[in-house]
N, C-alpha and C positions, 0 to 999 in steps of 0.2 A: 814451444808453448809459452804463452804469455802468463805471467803471474796473475792469478785472480785476486781481486781485492777482497779483503776480509769482509765478511757479512756484518753489517752494522745493525744494531737494534734500532727500531724506529724511535723517534723522539717521544719521550713520555708525554702523554696528553694530559690536559688539565682535568679531564673527567676520569674518574676511576672506572675500571672495567667492572661490569656487573658480575659479582660472584654468584655462584650457584646458591640458591635459597636453601638447598639441603644442608650445606656445610656452613651456613651462617651461624653467628653466635646465638641468635634467637632460637634457631632450629635445634642447635645442640643443647640449649637449656631446656627446651621442651622435651627433647628425647631423653633427657636425664631421668625423668620420672618413669618413662617406659623402660629404660635400662635397669633402674632400681627394681621395678616390678618383675622384670624378667629374671634378675638375680635372685630376688626373694622366691620366685616360682621354682627356680632351679634348686635352691636350698630346701624348700618345702617338699619338693619331689624326692630329693635325696633322703630327707627325714622319713617320709612315707615309705620309701623303698626299704630303708634300714629297719623300720618297725615291722614291715611285713616279712622280711627275711628272718628277723629275730623270732617272730611268732612261728614261722615255718620250722626253723631249726629246733625250737623248743618242743614242737609236736612230734618229732621223730623219736621213736623209742630207742633207748640205749641198747647195747649189745645183749646183755643178759636180762633185760626186762621183758616180762610177758607182753605179748602184743594185744591181749584182750583188755588191758587196763589203760586208762588214760595216763599220759605221761606227766601231766601237771594239773594242779588245781586251778580253776578259773575263778577270778574275782570279777563278777559282772560289772560292778560299779566302776572299777578301775579300767576295765576294757572300754566301757562306754565313755568315760572321761577322756581316755587317750584318743579314742576315735573322734570325739567332738573337738579336741584340740587340734588334731591333724587336719580335720576337715576345715576348721576355722582358718588355720594358717594357709591352707591351699586356696580357699576362696578369697581371703584378703590379698594374697599375693597376685592372684589372677585379676582381682579388681584394681589393684594399683597399676598393673601392667596395662589393663584396658583403659583406665583413666588417662595414663600417660600417652597411649596411642591416640585416643580421641582428642586430647589437647593438642597433640602435634598435627593431627589430620585437620582440625578446625582452626589451626593457627592461633591458639590462645596462649598467651604467656603471662598474663596477669589478670587480676580481677577486673580491672578497668577495660581490658580487651573483651572480656566476657560480657560486661555490662553494655558496652557499645554494640556488640553483635546482637544481644537480646533486644536492645532499643531499636536497631534497624529492622529486626525481624518483626517486632511488635508494631511497627509503623511510626515510631518516634524518630525524630531527626537529631536528638541530642541538643536541642536549643535550650536557651535559658529558661523558657517557659516550662519545658519538661523537667529540668533540674529543680525548678521552684516547686513544681507539683510533687516531685519525689521527696524533697526536703519537708514539705508540708505533711506528707504521708508519714515520714519518719517521726516528725514531731507528734503527730496524732497517736502513733503507736506508743511512743514514749509516755505521753500523758495517760493513755489508757492503762499501761502497765504500772505507772506510778500510782494511779488511783487504786488499782487492784491491790498493790503492795500496801498502800496506806490503809485501805479497808481491812486488810488482813492483820496489820499491826494493831489497828484500833480494836479489832475483834479479840485479839489476844490479851489486850489490857483490861477488858471488862472483868469485873469480879465475878467469881463463880457463885452458884447458889449457896454453897456452904459458907463462903465468906460473907455473903449478904446476910445470912441468918445470924452469924456471929456479930455483925455490925448492929443488927436490930436488938439483940439481947443485951448489949452493953448499956449500962445506966446513963 
């Protein structure tokens, strides 16, 4: 048998091989929010389960306790407050996870990505004319808000009717 030559790797090309988009740095950053939401959802589910188990165990009568009396006194306000807190953390964690999943699905990694996608959807092409119109709109909003703030401040500095009466009574 003849000795076989060792297999040599092909020469490295000047072009980098396309990596999978799923494992790219951008994709991993986008999936970070989804993973955080999934982690928060797991924690909130554990908190909810722990609360339900604790309530169930507290409702079981003790060995020598009569079964026709309630085991514990119920504070309705605290029960409602705890239920609201648990529901809030569950909804927020599911919302974070959903937002992270949508950001990954729509390939958005920054505010500029979102703006460019909205511009394309709305028919804009991102030209200098569109940016100038956007800046003009921002300036208009700022001027309207500053006028409103100025009117509010000017209205607060007006003397009240009691102060005006005192001014008129002075000799």
